[in-house]
N, C-alpha and C positions, 0 to 999 in steps of 0.2 A: 291771209294767205294770198299771196300774189298769182297772178294766171301762170308765171313761169315756175314757181316752186309748185305748184299743183301740177303742172305737166310734169315734173322731175319725179314727185311724190308716185306719179300712175306709170311713169316708165320705170321707177324702182320696183314697183308690186308687180308689174308683167314679168320683169328680169328673176324674181324672186319667185312667181307661180311658174314660169316655165322651167325653173331648174329644181323645185322641187314640188311634193304633192302635200306639202303642207296646210295650203290654201283650198279651200273649197272650189269647184268650178262647176257650174251650173248648166243643165241641159233642160230645158223648157218643153214639156209636150205641145200636143196642138191645139190647145186649148187657153195655153198663155199666150197674150198679146205678144207677137216678136220684138214691138217697141219696147218690151223692158228688155231685152237683150242688147240691145243697142246701147240705152240709158247705162246698164251695169259696165259694158265694153268702155263707154267713156270715162267712168269710173275708173278704170283700170284693173276691172273684174276679167276673168274668162269665163264667157258665155256663149252658147250655142242654141238655138231655136228647132225644133221638129222641121220647121218649113225650109231652112237652111241645110240639113241632113237629108231633107228629101223623104222624108219619114211621115209622109200624111196620111190619114187612113188606114193605121195600122193599129193591130191589138197594143194594149198597155205594156203587154210583155215584150215585145219588140223594142218598146221606147225603153224600156228599162234596160235590156240587154244591150243596144246603141250606147246609154250612157255609161253601162258599167264596162264595157269595152272601151270607152274613152277616158274613163276615171273621173266621170262627171256625178255629181247629183242630181236626181230631176225633180224639178219643181212641179207640180200639178196640182190641180184643183180636185182631182178625183181621189177621193179619201177612200171609199169603200174598196174600188178595186185595185189600188196601190198597196193599200193595208193588206187585203187577203193576197196579193203579188210576194209581199215581204214574209209575209208566213209560210207560204210555200216554198220561196226560196230560202228560209232559214231552215225548215223540215228538210230539205233537201242538201244542206248544208253549202248553197251557193251564197256567193258574197256581191255584194252593191256598193256603190259609192254613197249610198243614201238616198232618202225620198223624204222630199220637203213638201207638204200639205199644206195648202193656202186655202184661203176664204177666197170665192170667187170674186174676180174685181175686173172692171170694165175702164177702158182707155180715161173718162172722166176721173176715174179715183185710181189712177196706177200709182200716185205717191204714196196712199195709203198700203200699196203692196211693195214699193221700193223701201221704203225707211225700214220698217220691219225686216227686209231679208236684207238688207245690209248689216242689220244689226247682227244678226245670224251669221253671215259671212265674216263680219268682224270679231265676233265673238268665240266661233268653233273652229278648231284645224279639222282638216279632212278626214283624219284617223278618229276623231271624236264623231263623226257622224256614219262614219262607215257601217255598214249593215245597220242600220237605225232608221226609224220614222220619227223626223219632227216635223211638230205644227206649229206653222208659223205665228200662231196666236199666243205662243211663250214669248214671242219677241214684239207682241203688242199689234199683230194684223188682225184688224175685225172689219168683218162683212159689212160693205155701205147697207145702210136699211132697205134703199129702193130697189136692191139686188136680191131677186127670189132663188134658193138655192136648195134643190132637193138631192137626193140620193140617187138619181137619175137625169137630174138636170145639169149635165157639164158640156153644153153644146157651146161654141164659140160665140154665137149669136145671144146676148144677154138681153132678154125685156122687164123691163121695170115691172114690179108686182101691181 
């Protein structure tokens, strides 16, 4: 595909996303590297980071509320907290645009997060992820071996094991 036709496809995708809620839009919580948002945008997806939204050092419920208000699915490494939030929201009949749980990745392995995420974005419509918790492993994401991840280890600083 030539650079010109690639630009046309990105423009068409953006126009379609602006007109419809058919496509999933991504909001990354503060632990997901903001560079991922830039890469997604370069490929024609609508994405926003917690840093851009000015929502740092806030409760996970605030991230989910912000994403919901903006019609965006949350991408997070924080499985335990967001699964609990999803259950609470379901019990109180609150709706959200979706929660995408990913293994933790560092900058060096961003491609291992990007490719499964794009598979998800190209496979599911916004309505299919609404009020759902989707694990990115279903789309091929696997945590690199040298990154330690525990239920409480979701800090932005990733240290090798």
